[in-house]
Each structure stands twice: as C-alpha cells, then as structure tokens.
C-alpha positions, 0 to 999 in steps of 0.5 A, a space after each residue: 685164745 690170741 691176745 693182742 697188745 696194741 692200740 687200734 692202728 691199721 696193721 693190728 686191725 688188718 691182722 685181727 680181721 683176718 683172724 676173726 674171719 677165720 673163727 679165732 678168738 682174739 682179744 685186744 688191749 691197749 696199754 694206754 687204757 691202764 690203770 685208768 680206765 682199765 681194770 687189772 685183777 690177778 686172783 690167787 685165792 684158791 691155791 691153783 692157777 690165778 685168774 688173770 682178768 683185764 677189763 678195758 674199753 675194748 672188752 674184758 677177758 680172762 687170760 687163762 686160756 691164752 696160747 699166743 700173744 702178739 706184742 704189736 704197738 704199745 703206748 704209755 700208761 694213762 694214770 688217773 687225772 686226779 693224781 696231780 704230782 709227778 711223784 704220784 703219777 710216776 708211782 701209779 705208772 710204775 705199779 701198773 708196769 709191775 702188775 701188767 708185765 708180771 702178768 704177761 711174763 707169767 702167761 703160759 703162751 708164746 709171744 710175738 715178740 717176747 716183750 723183754 727181748 723186744 725192748 732190748 732189741 730196739 737199742 741200735 748199738 746192740 743191733 749193730 753188734 749182733 749184726 756184725 757178729 753174724 757177718 752183716 756189713 755195717 756202714 762206717 758209724 760214730 755215736 758221740 756227744 763230743 763235738 770235736 769227735 763228730 767234727 773229725 768224723 765228718 772231715 774224714 768221711 766228707 761233708 755231703 757224704 755223712 748223714 746224721 740221725 736219731 736213735 728213735 723215731 718218736 712221734 712227738 719228735 720225729 726227725 728224718 735222716 739228713 746229710 751233713 751240709 756245710 751250714 750244719 758244721 756251725 751247729 756241731 756244738 749242740 751234739 754235747 746235749 745228747 749222743 748223735 748217730 753219724 754214718 757214712 752215706 751209702 748210695 743205692 736202693 733200700 730194702 725193707 726185709 720183713 721177717 715173720 717166723 722163718 718166712 722172709 719177705 723182701 721189697 726193694 724201695 728205690 728212692 734214688 730218683 726221688 726228691 729226697 733219696 737220703 731217707 726213703 721213709 719221706 718219699 715212699 710214694 715217689 719211690 719204685 717198690 718191687 719184690 726181690 729175692 735175697 741171696 741165700 747167704 744174706 737170708 741165712 744171716 738175717 735169720 741168724 740175726 733175728 734168732 740171736 735177738 730173740 725176735 719172731 717178727 722184725 722189719 729190717 732196713 738194708 741198702 744194696 750198694 751199686 756194687 751189689 754189697 748189702 749194708 745193714 742199718 737197723 731192725 724195727 721189732 714193731 715195724 710197719 709192712 703194709 706200705 710194701 705189702 700193698 706196693 709189692 704184693 707181698 702177703 705179709 699180713 696173711 703170714 702174720 695172721 697164719 703164724 698166730 693161728 698156727 700157734 693158737 692151734 698147737 699151743 705154746 712152745 714155751 722156753 725159759 728166759 735163760 734158755 732164750 738168752 742162751 740160744 740168742 748167743 749161739 
C-alpha cells in the first residue's frame, strides 16, 4: 500500500491518478483533517504489531501494510472548534503531532521524503552550508537583523545589484524576491524586526532542477526578457522554458547534495550566469514541477509515480535514523 500525506493539490492528484490507473492501492490523508474531524487509533492490545488506523473524510485505512509513504504537502492540524483558548488549542495540536508523527516514524516503510529530514532541509542556511561543502557555488549572501550591517552590505554590493528575500514562501505572507532600490534604504531600520536575506543579484537564466531518486530533470527558465527578471516565479508564463542537460560534474554535485540532506525528492533552483557558471539558490523539498513538466515536456510526474510503485513492489529499504544521518555527512 502507498500512503500519501497531502491535501488535494494538483501534483498529488496527478501522481495518485497514475498509481491508481496502474492498479496500486493508494490512500491519502490531509493533516488538516486531524484531530477534528479525523480519528487516530493505535491499538497495542495483543502484544504484537499495533493496529494503526486513520479515518478522515478521504477514507479509512489500516497502515500495517504500508510499504512506501509520500510526504508531499502538509497543512496545520485542525483542532475542535469547541476549544476556545490558545492554551487548549495548542495542547490539542501538540498531542496530535506526537501521536501522528510517532505513528509515521514507526511505520516499516520507505519515505519520500522522511518527514524529519524534510523539515530540517527546509532551512536555507543549512541548505547553503551543505551546498558549499559539496562544491556548489553560492551568491554572496548576508542574513541579518542588524540595519547597520545590512546597509554596509548593500553599499558594498551596490544599490540595484542587491536583492532581498524571505526565508519561506508563506501562503498568507508571500513576497517575491526584490531588488534594493534607493527608496528602500529609508526603510532598512525595519530589518531589526526579523532576519532578512540579502544577496548579490546574479544575472542569467534560471534553472529548475527536479531530482526524483537518482533521476535529474533540468529545465531552463529564461526570464531575462520578461517584465520581472528578478524573480521568475512571478513571470513563468512570460519566460522561455526548455529542457536542458546539465554538466556531469554539476549533476554529481547535486545528487551528493540531496544525499547529504537525506532527500529523495527536491526541486532545486539555480541560475546560469552569462559566463557559464552555475549558482545555487535553494532546494524546496516539496517544490512544484508541473509548470516545467508541461512547458518542457519532462516526464516528472511519471517518474514520481514509478518510484513510488517500484518501492511498493519490492518493499521498504529501511535504515535507522542514525544510519541516515551518518550517510548525510559522507
């Protein structure tokens, strides 16, 4: 059985449709359905393996026969509306997290991606250090909540040649990458409220590199002639998108990077400078791919489904957490 942890977004439904068409047993649960209205049952009553059963609007299933699980897109828990205080709501969410994550970690299955490693890999400074150690080039970067330090960095790199960005693309507070303009200098004191990422602007064409297991799918997204070349995410429909082949040394470095993070899947953002050098920006462990699959003709959905099906067929290749973490430093 294939377990999918995600809400019903388009990437999830595409892959699930392929798996179901191939005759695979697939069950999906949205974390936002727990603890209300969902039901969690872990029964250790007979001394043998527990009966781990989840019930939600998407269905009910015992997870005893789960061979592979896909940690795709998760949402916050939903606590019962009768809980009025922040204390009670927080306690209910915390208890749900302990129960569900303990259940997930106890399953004898392979994960794409392991939830704990997926969570750690979302932190950009950790990504940058891991990327640096495998030989990937980074843009000149400063993270600071000190206005004076930010001002010195901008003066050194140059107004109009420095970008600032947020750590996470939150749905409720999404911000595009922006160039620092002269008017922005008047607002640098606001940096003291939270750390900000400042980077040198790297000219060139963006690359979205989607890694699925050992398969690497690369697409060039050239936004240089669009209305907003600073951040291709805002102008994908205007950009030229085409499949590209990466240099073997770069492909090897990216696969080493993924292994060190312990990720099976990831969407990596790079930029190829006019001089041919490749600069690493970040990896999104749950990044989207349909926009490049459809424009560049890359069979990413089929490969995600095929990888899940292959593991479901042969069974999990489970390692302990200590072995996984030891391998991530190799």
